[in-house]
PAKE-644917 format. One record per residue (C-alpha): z negated, y, x negated; residue number from 1; chain. Coordinates in steps of 0.1 Angstrom, whole numbers, plus 2048, in hexadecimal, padded with zeros to 3 digits. Example, Ala and Ser with C-alpha at 12.3 -4.5 7.8 and 13.67 -1.06 7.14 Angstrom:
[r [7B2,7D3,785],1,"A"]
[r [7B9,7F5,777],2,"A"]
! end
This chain:
[r [E7C,164,A93],1,"A"]
[r [E73,175,A72],2,"A"]
[r [E55,16C,A5D],3,"A"]
[r [E35,16B,A70],4,"A"]
[r [E1A,183,A66],5,"A"]
[r [DF9,172,A5E],6,"A"]
[r [DE1,172,A7C],7,"A"]
[r [DBB,175,A79],8,"A"]
[r [DAB,153,A78],9,"A"]
[r [D98,159,A98],10,"A"]
[r [DB7,160,AAD],11,"A"]
[r [DC5,146,AC5],12,"A"]
[r [DEB,141,AC2],13,"A"]
[r [DFD,143,AE4],14,"A"]
[r [E21,140,AEF],15,"A"]
[r [E39,13A,AD2],16,"A"]
[r [E1D,13F,ABA],17,"A"]
[r [E15,163,AC5],18,"A"]
[r [DF1,16E,ABF],19,"A"]
[r [DDB,173,ADD],20,"A"]
[r [DBF,18D,ADD],21,"A"]
[r [D9F,184,ACB],22,"A"]
[r [D8C,199,AE4],23,"A"]
[r [D7E,1BC,AE6],24,"A"]
[r [D76,1D3,AC9],25,"A"]
[r [D59,1EB,ACF],26,"A"]
[r [D5E,20F,AC4],27,"A"]
[r [D4D,231,AC8],28,"A"]
[r [D55,245,AE7],29,"A"]
[r [D75,259,AE1],30,"A"]
[r [D75,27F,AE2],31,"A"]
[r [D8A,28E,AFD],32,"A"]
[r [D96,2B0,B09],33,"A"]
[r [D8C,2BF,B2B],34,"A"]
[r [D98,2AA,B48],35,"A"]
[r [DBA,2B1,B58],36,"A"]
[r [DBE,2B8,B7D],37,"A"]
[r [DCC,294,B81],38,"A"]
[r [DAE,285,B6F],39,"A"]
[r [D95,299,B84],40,"A"]
[r [DA8,28D,BA3],41,"A"]
[r [DA6,269,B97],42,"A"]
[r [D81,26C,B91],43,"A"]
[r [D7C,276,BB5],44,"A"]
[r [D8D,257,BC4],45,"A"]
[r [D73,23D,BBB],46,"A"]
[r [D83,21F,BCC],47,"A"]
[r [DA6,211,BC9],48,"A"]
[r [DB9,1F1,BD2],49,"A"]
[r [DC9,1DC,BB7],50,"A"]
[r [DE5,1C6,BC4],51,"A"]
[r [DEE,1A7,BAF],52,"A"]
[r [E0D,198,BBF],53,"A"]
[r [E2F,18A,BB4],54,"A"]
[r [E3D,16C,BA2],55,"A"]
[r [E1A,161,B96],56,"A"]
[r [E10,15E,BBB],57,"A"]
[r [E2A,142,BBE],58,"A"]
[r [E20,132,B9D],59,"A"]
[r [DFC,130,BA8],60,"A"]
[r [E07,11D,BC6],61,"A"]
[r [E15,102,BAF],62,"A"]
[r [DF8,0F2,B9B],63,"A"]
[r [E12,0D9,B8D],64,"A"]
[r [E22,0F4,B7A],65,"A"]
[r [E03,0F7,B65],66,"A"]
[r [E08,10F,B48],67,"A"]
[r [E2D,10A,B46],68,"A"]
[r [E39,12D,B50],69,"A"]
[r [E20,13B,B37],70,"A"]
[r [E28,124,B1A],71,"A"]
[r [E4D,11C,B1E],72,"A"]
[r [E65,139,B17],73,"A"]
[r [E81,126,B27],74,"A"]
[r [E70,125,B49],75,"A"]
[r [E82,13A,B64],76,"A"]
[r [E76,147,B85],77,"A"]
[r [E97,139,B94],78,"A"]
[r [E89,116,B8F],79,"A"]
[r [E74,11C,BAE],80,"A"]
[r [E94,11D,BC3],81,"A"]
[r [E90,123,BE8],82,"A"]
[r [E6B,12B,BE3],83,"A"]
[r [E75,149,BCD],84,"A"]
[r [E8C,155,BE9],85,"A"]
[r [E6F,154,C01],86,"A"]
[r [E59,169,BEA],87,"A"]
[r [E4D,186,BFE],88,"A"]
[r [E5D,17C,C1F],89,"A"]
[r [E3E,18A,C31],90,"A"]
[r [E39,1A8,C19],91,"A"]
[r [E2E,1C5,C30],92,"A"]
[r [E27,1E5,C1C],93,"A"]
[r [E1A,1F6,C3B],94,"A"]
[r [E00,1DC,C41],95,"A"]
[r [DF6,1DD,C1C],96,"A"]
[r [DF2,203,C1B],97,"A"]
[r [DDF,202,C3C],98,"A"]
[r [DC7,1E7,C2E],99,"A"]
[r [DC0,1FD,C10],100,"A"]
[r [DBA,21B,C26],101,"A"]
[r [DA3,208,C3E],102,"A"]
[r [D90,1FA,C1F],103,"A"]
[r [D89,21E,C14],104,"A"]
[r [D9F,21A,BF5],105,"A"]
[r [DAE,23B,BEA],106,"A"]
[r [DCA,22E,BD3],107,"A"]
[r [DDE,20F,BCD],108,"A"]
[r [DE9,1FD,BAD],109,"A"]
[r [E06,1E5,BB2],110,"A"]
[r [E13,1CB,B99],111,"A"]
[r [E37,1D7,B93],112,"A"]
[r [E3A,1BC,B78],113,"A"]
[r [E21,1A3,B6A],114,"A"]
[r [E21,190,B4A],115,"A"]
[r [E3B,176,B54],116,"A"]
[r [E55,192,B55],117,"A"]
[r [E61,18E,B78],118,"A"]
[r [E62,1B1,B86],119,"A"]
[r [E5B,1BB,BAA],120,"A"]
[r [E74,1D8,BA8],121,"A"]
[r [E98,1DF,BA2],122,"A"]
[r [E9F,1E5,B7D],123,"A"]
[r [EBE,1F0,B69],124,"A"]
[r [EB0,1DF,B4B],125,"A"]
[r [EAB,1BC,B59],126,"A"]
[r [EB8,1A4,B74],127,"A"]
[r [E98,191,B73],128,"A"]
[r [E8B,1A2,B92],129,"A"]
[r [E84,19C,BB7],130,"A"]
[r [EA0,1B5,BBE],131,"A"]
[r [EBB,1A1,BAB],132,"A"]
[r [EB1,17D,BB2],133,"A"]
[r [E9B,169,BC9],134,"A"]
[r [E91,17F,BE7],135,"A"]
[r [EA8,19B,BDC],136,"A"]
[r [E90,1B6,BE7],137,"A"]
[r [E82,1D3,BD4],138,"A"]
[r [E5D,1CF,BDF],139,"A"]
[r [E52,1ED,BCB],140,"A"]
[r [E6B,203,BDD],141,"A"]
[r [E5D,1F7,BFF],142,"A"]
[r [E39,1FD,BF4],143,"A"]
[r [E40,21F,BE3],144,"A"]
[r [E52,22C,C02],145,"A"]
[r [E35,222,C18],146,"A"]
[r [E1B,231,C00],147,"A"]
[r [E2F,252,BFF],148,"A"]
[r [E30,253,C25],149,"A"]
[r [E0B,24D,C29],150,"A"]
[r [DFF,262,C0C],151,"A"]
[r [DF1,244,BF9],152,"A"]
[r [DF2,24A,BD3],153,"A"]
[r [E04,22E,BC1],154,"A"]
[r [DFF,222,B9E],155,"A"]
[r [E19,20B,B8E],156,"A"]
[r [E09,1EE,B7B],157,"A"]
[r [E20,1E3,B5F],158,"A"]
[r [E1B,1C7,B47],159,"A"]
[r [E21,1D2,B23],160,"A"]
[r [E2A,1AE,B19],161,"A"]
[r [E48,19D,B29],162,"A"]
[r [E47,177,B22],163,"A"]
[r [E6A,173,B30],164,"A"]
[r [E7B,18C,B19],165,"A"]
[r [E89,17B,AF9],166,"A"]
[r [E7E,199,AE3],167,"A"]
[r [E5A,199,AED],168,"A"]
[r [E52,18C,ACA],169,"A"]
[r [E39,1A3,AB9],170,"A"]
[r [E3A,18F,A98],171,"A"]
[r [E5F,195,A95],172,"A"]
[r [E64,1BA,A8C],173,"A"]
[r [E89,1BA,A96],174,"A"]
[r [E83,1AA,AB8],175,"A"]
[r [E66,1C1,ABF],176,"A"]
[r [E7C,1E0,AB8],177,"A"]
[r [E94,1D2,AD2],178,"A"]
[r [E78,1CB,AEB],179,"A"]
[r [E68,1EE,AEB],180,"A"]
[r [E87,200,AF9],181,"A"]
[r [E87,1E7,B15],182,"A"]
[r [E62,1ED,B1D],183,"A"]
[r [E67,213,B1B],184,"A"]
[r [E86,211,B30],185,"A"]
[r [E75,1FE,B4D],186,"A"]
[r [E58,216,B4B],187,"A"]
[r [E6E,235,B4D],188,"A"]
[r [E82,227,B6A],189,"A"]
[r [E62,220,B7D],190,"A"]
[r [E56,243,B79],191,"A"]
[r [E78,252,B82],192,"A"]
[r [E83,23B,B9E],193,"A"]
[r [E63,237,BB1],194,"A"]
[r [E56,25B,BAD],195,"A"]
[r [E3C,267,BB5],196,"A"]
[r [E25,24E,BA5],197,"A"]
[r [E01,257,B9E],198,"A"]
[r [E04,245,B7D],199,"A"]
[r [E07,225,B69],200,"A"]
[r [DEF,209,B64],201,"A"]
[r [DFA,1F8,B44],202,"A"]
[r [DED,1D6,B3B],203,"A"]
[r [DF1,1C3,B1A],204,"A"]
[r [DE1,1A4,B28],205,"A"]
[r [DD4,18E,B0C],206,"A"]
[r [DF1,197,AF6],207,"A"]
[r [DE2,1B4,AE3],208,"A"]
[r [DD5,1BA,AC0],209,"A"]
[r [DE3,1C6,A9F],210,"A"]
[r [E03,1B3,AA3],211,"A"]
[r [E0C,1C4,AC4],212,"A"]
[r [E17,1E8,ABE],213,"A"]
[r [E19,1F4,AE1],214,"A"]
[r [E25,218,AE0],215,"A"]
[r [E0B,227,AF7],216,"A"]
[r [E0C,24A,AE8],217,"A"]
[r [E32,249,AEC],218,"A"]
[r [E2F,23D,B10],219,"A"]
[r [E16,259,B18],220,"A"]
[r [E2E,273,B09],221,"A"]
[r [E4C,265,B1B],222,"A"]
[r [E3A,266,B3D],223,"A"]
[r [E28,288,B39],224,"A"]
[r [E47,29A,B2C],225,"A"]
[r [E57,296,B4F],226,"A"]
[r [E3A,28E,B65],227,"A"]
[r [E1B,29F,B57],228,"A"]
[r [E06,298,B76],229,"A"]
[r [E09,272,B71],230,"A"]
[r [DEC,25E,B63],231,"A"]
[r [DF3,244,B48],232,"A"]
[r [DD8,22A,B41],233,"A"]
[r [DD8,20C,B2A],234,"A"]
[r [DBE,1F3,B34],235,"A"]
[r [DB3,1CF,B31],236,"A"]
[r [D9A,1B8,B41],237,"A"]
[r [D92,1A2,B23],238,"A"]
[r [D6F,19F,B31],239,"A"]
[r [D61,1C1,B27],240,"A"]
[r [D67,1D0,B49],241,"A"]
[r [D4E,1B8,B58],242,"A"]
[r [D34,1CC,B44],243,"A"]
[r [D32,1EB,B59],244,"A"]
[r [D22,1FE,B3D],245,"A"]
[r [D42,1FD,B28],246,"A"]
[r [D64,20E,B2A],247,"A"]
[r [D80,1F7,B20],248,"A"]
[r [DA2,204,B16],249,"A"]
[r [DC1,1FD,B01],250,"A"]
[r [DC5,212,AE2],251,"A"]
[r [DE6,21F,AD5],252,"A"]
[r [DE5,204,ABA],253,"A"]
[r [DE4,1E9,AD5],254,"A"]
[r [DC0,1E0,AD1],255,"A"]
[r [DA9,1DB,AEE],256,"A"]
[r [D8B,1F1,AE8],257,"A"]
[r [D6A,1F8,AFA],258,"A"]
[r [D4F,212,AF7],259,"A"]
[r [D2F,219,B09],260,"A"]
[r [D31,230,B26],261,"A"]
[r [D11,240,B1D],262,"A"]
[r [CF9,23C,AFF],263,"A"]
[r [CD8,22A,B03],264,"A"]
[r [CBE,23F,B14],265,"A"]
[r [CD8,256,B23],266,"A"]
[r [CEB,253,B43],267,"A"]
[r [D0E,258,B51],268,"A"]
[r [D1B,27C,B4D],269,"A"]
[r [D2D,290,B68],270,"A"]
[r [D49,29B,B51],271,"A"]
[r [D4F,27A,B40],272,"A"]
[r [D72,26B,B3B],273,"A"]
[r [D7E,25A,B5B],274,"A"]
[r [D7E,234,B5B],275,"A"]
[r [D85,217,B71],276,"A"]
[r [D76,1F4,B76],277,"A"]
[r [D8D,1D9,B84],278,"A"]
[r [D7E,1BC,B98],279,"A"]
[r [D89,1A0,BAE],280,"A"]
[r [D7D,195,BD1],281,"A"]
[r [D7A,171,BC4],282,"A"]
[r [D82,163,BA1],283,"A"]
[r [DA8,168,BA3],284,"A"]
[r [DC0,186,B9E],285,"A"]
[r [DDE,176,BAF],286,"A"]
[r [DD8,162,BCF],287,"A"]
[r [DCA,140,BC7],288,"A"]
[r [DC5,12B,BE6],289,"A"]
[r [DAB,114,BD6],290,"A"]
[r [D95,132,BCB],291,"A"]
[r [D7A,135,BE6],292,"A"]
[r [D60,146,BD0],293,"A"]
[r [D61,166,BE4],294,"A"]
[r [D48,182,BDE],295,"A"]
[r [D34,18C,BFC],296,"A"]
[r [D33,1AF,C0B],297,"A"]
[r [D11,1BA,BFC],298,"A"]
[r [D1E,1AF,BDA],299,"A"]
[r [D3E,1C4,BDD],300,"A"]
[r [D2B,1E2,BEA],301,"A"]
[r [D12,1DF,BCD],302,"A"]
[r [D2F,1DD,BB3],303,"A"]
[r [D40,1FB,BC2],304,"A"]
[r [D20,20F,BBF],305,"A"]
[r [D18,202,B9C],306,"A"]
[r [D3B,20E,B90],307,"A"]
[r [D3A,22F,BA2],308,"A"]
[r [D17,235,B96],309,"A"]
[r [D23,234,B73],310,"A"]
[r [D3E,24D,B7A],311,"A"]
[r [D5B,235,B7F],312,"A"]
[r [D74,228,B98],313,"A"]
[r [D72,205,BA7],314,"A"]
[r [D95,1F4,BA8],315,"A"]
[r [D91,1D6,BBF],316,"A"]
[r [DAD,1BD,BBF],317,"A"]
[r [DBF,1AD,BDC],318,"A"]
[r [DD7,190,BD6],319,"A"]
[r [DF0,18B,BF3],320,"A"]
[r [DFE,169,BFA],321,"A"]
[r [E1F,15F,BEB],322,"A"]
[r [E30,169,C0C],323,"A"]
[r [E22,18C,C07],324,"A"]
[r [E0A,188,C25],325,"A"]
[r [DE7,195,C21],326,"A"]
[r [DCD,17B,C1A],327,"A"]
[r [DB5,17A,C38],328,"A"]
[r [D96,174,C22],329,"A"]
[r [D9F,192,C0D],330,"A"]
[r [DA5,1A7,C2C],331,"A"]
[r [D83,19F,C3A],332,"A"]
[r [D70,1AA,C1B],333,"A"]
[r [D85,1C9,C15],334,"A"]
[r [D80,1D4,C39],335,"A"]
[r [D5A,1CE,C35],336,"A"]
[r [D59,1E6,C18],337,"A"]
[r [D6E,1FF,C2C],338,"A"]
[r [D55,1FD,C49],339,"A"]
[r [D39,205,C31],340,"A"]
[r [D4C,222,C21],341,"A"]
[r [D52,232,C43],342,"A"]
[r [D2C,238,C45],343,"A"]
[r [D24,23B,C20],344,"A"]
[r [D44,24A,C12],345,"A"]
[r [D36,26D,C0E],346,"A"]
[r [D1E,25F,BF4],347,"A"]
[r [D3B,24F,BE1],348,"A"]
[r [D5B,263,BE2],349,"A"]
[r [D5D,282,BCC],350,"A"]
[r [D3B,27D,BBC],351,"A"]
[r [D31,280,B98],352,"A"]
[r [D13,271,B85],353,"A"]
[r [CF4,288,B86],354,"A"]
[r [CF2,288,B5F],355,"A"]
[r [CCF,27A,B5C],356,"A"]
[r [CC3,25B,B4A],357,"A"]
[r [CCA,239,B5A],358,"A"]
[r [CB2,232,B77],359,"A"]
[r [CA3,20F,B7D],360,"A"]
[r [CA9,211,BA3],361,"A"]
[r [CCE,21A,BA3],362,"A"]
[r [CE5,238,BA0],363,"A"]
[r [CE1,25D,BA7],364,"A"]
[r [D02,26E,BB0],365,"A"]
[r [D0A,293,BB6],366,"A"]
[r [D23,2A6,BCA],367,"A"]
[r [D1F,2CC,BCC],368,"A"]
[r [CFA,2D3,BD6],369,"A"]
[r [CF5,2B0,BE3],370,"A"]
[r [CE6,293,BD1],371,"A"]
[r [CEA,26F,BDD],372,"A"]
[r [CD1,255,BD0],373,"A"]
[r [CE0,232,BD3],374,"A"]
[r [CC1,21B,BD4],375,"A"]
[r [CCF,1F9,BCB],376,"A"]
[r [CAC,1ED,BBF],377,"A"]
[r [C8F,1F9,BD3],378,"A"]
[r [C78,20F,BBE],379,"A"]
[r [C59,20A,BD4],380,"A"]
[r [C46,225,BE8],381,"A"]
[r [C4D,241,BCF],382,"A"]
[r [C6C,24C,BBC],383,"A"]
[r [C6A,267,BA1],384,"A"]
[r [C8B,278,B98],385,"A"]
[r [C93,293,B7F],386,"A"]
[r [CA5,2AD,B94],387,"A"]
[r [CBD,2C9,B8A],388,"A"]
[r [CB2,2E1,BA5],389,"A"]
[r [C9B,2E8,BC2],390,"A"]
[r [C9D,2CF,BDF],391,"A"]
[r [C9E,2DE,C01],392,"A"]
[r [CA0,2BE,C15],393,"A"]
[r [CA1,298,C11],394,"A"]
[r [CAC,27E,C29],395,"A"]
[r [CBC,25C,C2C],396,"A"]
[r [CE1,25C,C2F],397,"A"]
[r [CE7,25C,C55],398,"A"]
[r [CC1,257,C59],399,"A"]
[r [CA0,269,C5B],400,"A"]
[r [C8E,280,C43],401,"A"]
[r [C7D,275,C23],402,"A"]
[r [C5C,285,C19],403,"A"]
[r [C5D,294,BF6],404,"A"]
[r [C4A,2A9,BDD],405,"A"]
[r [C5A,2BF,BC2],406,"A"]
[r [C4C,2CB,BA1],407,"A"]
[r [C5B,2D8,B81],408,"A"]
[r [C60,2B5,B73],409,"A"]
[r [C74,2AA,B91],410,"A"]
[r [C70,29D,BB4],411,"A"]
[r [C5C,280,BC3],412,"A"]
[r [C69,26E,BE1],413,"A"]
[r [C50,25B,BF7],414,"A"]
[r [C62,23C,C04],415,"A"]
[r [C59,21E,C1A],416,"A"]
[r [C47,203,C07],417,"A"]
[r [C60,1E9,C14],418,"A"]
[r [C85,1ED,C0D],419,"A"]
[r [C9F,1EE,C29],420,"A"]
[r [CB5,1D0,C2C],421,"A"]
[r [CD5,1E0,C1F],422,"A"]
[r [CE7,1DC,BFE],423,"A"]
[r [CE5,201,BF6],424,"A"]
[r [CCC,219,C06],425,"A"]
[r [CD8,23D,C00],426,"A"]
[r [CC0,25B,BFF],427,"A"]
[r [CCF,27E,C01],428,"A"]
[r [CC0,29D,BF0],429,"A"]
[r [CCD,2C0,BF8],430,"A"]
[r [CC8,2DA,BDD],431,"A"]
[r [CC4,2FF,BE1],432,"A"]
[r [CDF,314,BD2],433,"A"]
[r [CC5,326,BBB],434,"A"]
[r [CA5,31A,BAC],435,"A"]
[r [C85,325,BBB],436,"A"]
[r [C60,31E,BB5],437,"A"]
[r [C55,2F9,BB8],438,"A"]
[r [C4A,2EF,BDA],439,"A"]
[r [C3A,2D3,BED],440,"A"]
[r [C4A,2C6,C0C],441,"A"]
[r [C41,2AA,C23],442,"A"]
[r [C58,2A3,C41],443,"A"]
[r [C46,296,C5F],444,"A"]
! end
């Protein structure tokens, strides 16, 4: 290794002395051109499934391994022996896609390769894959074929770092120049061999910062030159995505940046840059048998509405067992969200923020001439809302009418004093196509 570049004092040094991210740098919201058709499509989807599965699923099943795979560059997946051969023996792509569909998730993001470098696909650039050793199966091929058959858009998650590759040494310029063609080669073969992909989900993990010159602009050019419809995102969950008011992304310089989705006093805008918030069903990404800290259904519904209300997509993770089988606890919660979406989906999918200041009671969303008011916190007997047009009717979603009064300043809804016992009460307003004089209307 060449001479090490000095690292900022606040950085923690990780594997082989490589710097680990010091956190998120806050920036101003970036300017952007009008949205492409693919970006507008993405903004309509609202709810996706993240699938974390692979070698890490086996590592998590062995607490005695500790941090060895992460800290020891000599550690090999082959050390797991017969257990590696059994990885994915119950992997059922049909069941996985069906679960996502039943959960109301409109796209799927699959870990093609996580940070340990063991890929879930066949690669010309490496034999450290499930196709060349262990189970000797190309799991991405199985899943991609099923997604294509069922019309499920598939994103390829790809780790930008590869802790198994000897040239993943950002402090050694010569090694880094050898690593980048490997990274670009695997990315290009994913795009070409598993086409059509909806896009890439690129993850630097904690290995980001000035020392890590990930070629994100070059990646975007490489992909869009041949597949202009594919989306390319660089993202990280250093903690910022837990704050739903921030957009977290990876810059072309390898820095994890965050900006406010909307300035203080304003609200989410209907034509804002699309974004995504990633979340877990419990506290783990890959399946962790000891993790029983599952979120309940009202919490998951509330989180979905909170993200969509801000104009984003909610990417909720499922971590299958090392065998590839679906975790029963995950299934139950995902199916619960899906059942809720079967009756509330019209107020979620394809919506955009109304473009008014943040409301204390929840989130107003619009679709065409319809406004959906997601009441996460009960406003009391009266709700006053700035309204962009003349309201011709108001009612509860799949329920009875709501009395209202309209004036120039907006509309007042007259609500029950006591809230319904639901995580999200949805009021629906229908607007006239053209503005007319203010009117007062009280439904019986």
